[in-house]
PALUMBA-196119 format. One record per residue (C-alpha): x, y, z. Coordinates in steps of 0.5 Angstrom, whole numbers, padded with zeros to 4 digits, always signed. Example, Ala and Ser with C-alpha at 12.3 -4.5 7.8 and 13.67 -1.06 7.14 Angstrom:
BEGIN
+0025-0009+0016+0027-0002+0014
This chain:
BEGIN
-0106-0343-0025-0108-0340-0018-0103-0340-0012-0106-0343-0005-0106-0337-0002-0111-0334-0008-0115-0340-0007-0116-0337+0001-0122-0334+0002-0123-0329+0008-0126-0334+0013-0121-0339+0011-0115-0334+0012-0117-0332+0019-0118-0340+0021-0111-0340+0019-0109-0335+0023-0111-0338+0028-0108-0344+0027-0101-0341+0026-0101-0336+0033-0101-0341+0038-0095-0345+0034-0091-0338+0033-0092-0336+0040-0090-0344+0042-0084-0344+0038-0082-0336+0041-0083-0339+0049-0078-0345+0047-0073-0340+0044-0073-0335+0050-0073-0341+0055-0067-0344+0051-0063-0338+0051-0064-0336+0059-0062-0343+0061-0056-0343+0057-0054-0336+0060-0056-0339+0067-0052-0345+0066-0046-0340+0064-0047-0336+0070-0047-0342+0075-0041-0345+0072-0037-0339+0074-0034-0341+0081-0031-0336+0086-0025-0337+0089-0025-0339+0096-0020-0341+0102-0023-0346+0106-0021-0347+0114-0023-0354+0117-0027-0352+0124-0024-0356+0130-0025-0355+0138-0020-0353+0142-0019-0352+0149-0020-0345+0152-0021-0342+0158-0028-0342+0160-0032-0335+0160-0038-0333+0162-0041-0327+0160-0047-0323+0164-0051-0317+0163-0051-0313+0169-0053-0306+0172-0049-0301+0177-0052-0300+0183-0049-0296+0189-0046-0299+0195-0051-0295+0200-0057-0291+0200-0059-0287+0205-0066-0283+0207-0065-0277+0210-0069-0274+0215-0071-0269+0221-0071-0271+0227-0075-0266+0231-0081-0263+0227-0081-0255+0224-0082-0250+0219-0076-0251+0214-0072-0244+0213-0066-0246+0210-0065-0252+0204-0058-0251+0202-0057-0257+0196-0060-0260+0190-0062-0266+0186-0055-0269+0183-0051-0265+0187-0045-0269+0191-0045-0268+0198-0040-0270+0203-0041-0273+0210-0042-0268+0215-0045-0263+0210-0050-0258+0212-0056-0261+0208-0062-0256+0211-0065-0253+0217-0071-0251+0220-0073-0245+0225-0071-0247+0232-0074-0241+0235-0078-0245+0240-0073-0250+0241-0068-0244+0243-0074-0241+0248-0074-0248+0251-0067-0249+0252-0067-0242+0255-0073-0244+0261-0069-0251+0261-0062-0248+0263-0066-0243+0268-0069-0249+0272-0063-0253+0272-0059-0247+0275-0065-0246+0281-0064-0254+0282-0057-0253+0283-0057-0248+0287-0062-0251+0292-0058-0257+0292-0052-0253+0294-0056-0251+0300-0059-0257+0302-0054-0262+0301-0049-0259+0307-0056-0260+0311-0056-0267+0309-0049-0268+0310-0049-0265+0318-0055-0269+0319-0061-0264+0319-0064-0266+0313-0069-0272+0312-0067-0277+0307-0073-0277+0303-0072-0269+0302-0066-0271+0300-0067-0276+0295-0072-0271+0292-0068-0265+0291-0063-0270+0287-0068-0273+0282-0070-0265+0281-0063-0264+0279-0062-0270+0275-0069-0268+0271-0067-0261+0270-0060-0263+0267-0064-0269+0262-0069-0262+0260-0063-0258+0258-0060-0264+0254-0066-0265+0251-0067-0259+0249-0061-0257+0246-0061-0264+0242-0067-0261+0239-0063-0255+0237-0058-0259+0234-0063-0263+0231-0066-0257+0227-0060-0257+0222-0059-0263+0218-0053-0266+0216-0051-0271+0211-0049-0278+0215-0045-0281+0208-0041-0278+0202-0045-0279+0196-0050-0275+0191-0057-0272+0192-0062-0277+0188-0068-0274+0191-0070-0267+0194-0077-0268+0198-0078-0261+0202-0079-0255+0200-0077-0248+0204-0083-0246+0208-0086-0253+0209-0087-0257+0215-0081-0262+0217-0084-0268+0221-0080-0274+0225-0079-0280+0221-0081-0277+0214-0075-0277+0209-0073-0270+0207-0067-0273+0202-0065-0278+0199-0057-0280+0198-0053-0285+0195-0046-0287+0197-0043-0288+0190-0035-0288+0191-0036-0296+0191-0041-0299+0187-0043-0306+0184-0045-0309+0178-0051-0313+0180-0052-0319+0175-0056-0325+0176-0052-0333+0174-0055-0338+0173-0055-0345+0178-0052-0349+0172-0046-0343+0173-0046-0341+0180-0041-0346+0183-0035-0344+0178-0036-0336+0181-0032-0335+0188-0031-0329+0192-0025-0325+0189-0026-0328+0182-0023-0323+0178-0028-0319+0173-0028-0315+0166-0034-0310+0167-0035-0306+0160-0040-0300+0160-0042-0299+0154-0044-0291+0156-0036-0290+0157-0034-0295+0152-0029-0297+0158-0027-0303+0161-0026-0304+0169-0023-0309+0173-0027-0311+0179-0028-0318+0184-0034-0322+0185-0036-0319+0192-0043-0321+0194-0046-0328+0192-0053-0329+0195-0054-0336+0197-0061-0335+0196-0064-0337+0189-0070-0334+0185-0076-0337+0186-0078-0337+0179-0072-0335+0175-0068-0340+0178-0062-0335+0178-0057-0332+0183-0056-0325+0185-0048-0323+0185-0044-0317+0186-0038-0315+0183-0034-0309+0187-0032-0303+0183-0028-0297+0185-0031-0291+0183-0027-0285+0186-0028-0281+0180-0036-0282+0180-0036-0283+0173-0040-0290+0174-0048-0288+0176-0053-0292+0178-0057-0296+0173-0052-0296+0168-0052-0303+0164-0046-0307+0164-0043-0312+0160-0039-0317+0165-0034-0322+0163-0031-0327+0168-0025-0332+0166-0026-0339+0172-0020-0341+0171-0023-0347+0168-0022-0350+0161-0027-0352+0155-0028-0355+0148-0030-0349+0144-0030-0348+0136-0027-0341+0134-0027-0338+0127-0024-0332+0124-0029-0326+0126-0028-0324+0118-0031-0330+0116-0037-0328+0119-0042-0325+0114-0048-0320+0117-0054-0319+0112-0060-0313+0112-0063-0316+0117-0057-0317+0122-0057-0324+0122-0050-0327+0122-0048-0333+0118-0042-0337+0115-0040-0340+0109-0038-0348+0108-0035-0352+0103-0039-0358+0102-0037-0365+0097-0040-0362+0091-0035-0355+0091-0042-0351+0093-0042-0346+0098-0047-0348+0103-0050-0341+0107-0051-0343+0115-0054-0339+0120-0049-0338+0127-0050-0336+0134-0043-0332+0137-0040-0331+0143-0035-0327+0145-0029-0325+0142-0022-0328+0143-0015-0325+0144-0013-0327+0137-0019-0324+0133-0023-0329+0132-0030-0330+0135-0033-0336+0139-0040-0339+0135-0044-0342+0140-0049-0345+0135-0049-0347+0128-0042-0350+0126-0040-0357+0128-0032-0360+0128-0030-0362+0121-0034-0357+0117-0030-0354+0112-0031-0346+0113-0029-0341+0108-0025-0336+0111-0024-0332+0104-0028-0330+0098-0035-0331+0102-0038-0323+0101-0038-0326+0093-0042-0332+0095-0049-0334+0095-0052-0341+0098-0050-0346+0093-0045-0342+0089-0040-0346+0085-0033-0345+0088-0026-0347+0087-0020-0347+0091
């Protein structure tokens, strides 16, 4: 008696193989899928132990934060009042100069010669006046001639003063104490009146300049205390609101406000960026959470986890504000009062993770 296998010819055997292969494949996929679901189910059932805190809004001091830039108290464009060939330059860019310090000189030979001539003319005018004044007092000199000689004497004195001033103006001095930021002349070049030779900025006193929106400008007053953090120096300087420009920018609708800062050590340099915080004295309701509850991902995005009613961790994007003195951070967007914030165990969570308390 022949078995079933023996009765299969090659053609029938190939047909059976074609029929059996899909069935075997389906069974294998179903088996693997079942294994995967079991493993996933087992994993998802392991809850992460966390701690939670209910979000509340509390009254906190109203603090405004701005970005600002350091600018000098005064900027002076300095130049010669007379023309001439520059024969000496005694300072360089970046140098701190004192008020009255000599900066540069021009060749004063021409002005010295003119002064010598003016002195000679003055001596002649004074001698002539001395001789004719006596005649005039005796009535021997007409009034017209007397007036003429007095006029010539006055002109000679003025001519001497003008030429003496030209010599003085051939030496250029710093009008303020500050830093040379620009040197626009070279030795041997020609100086001309009205053409700046140096730019000096006064830096013993500086300002942190910032733009304040219309909605906040009413809370600021001259004398309001401000904390100015300078990242470059990693230092915070205390100053006061000094200038509030009453004219808003036509495009941005912001107002320029300046914070006066002492800079006697010249650490603060114009152009440095600042972060400015101002306590207005008012109170505002705000949400603050422990800074340790905030998670930052690889894209530098900040988020937290909150617990829902099904004991699941829900990831929520947030926007943060300032830090408070209690190592808490103010949340400006992303959380609501009553949310169950996860404050411990959040680093082990993913969106939708099972949690336990």
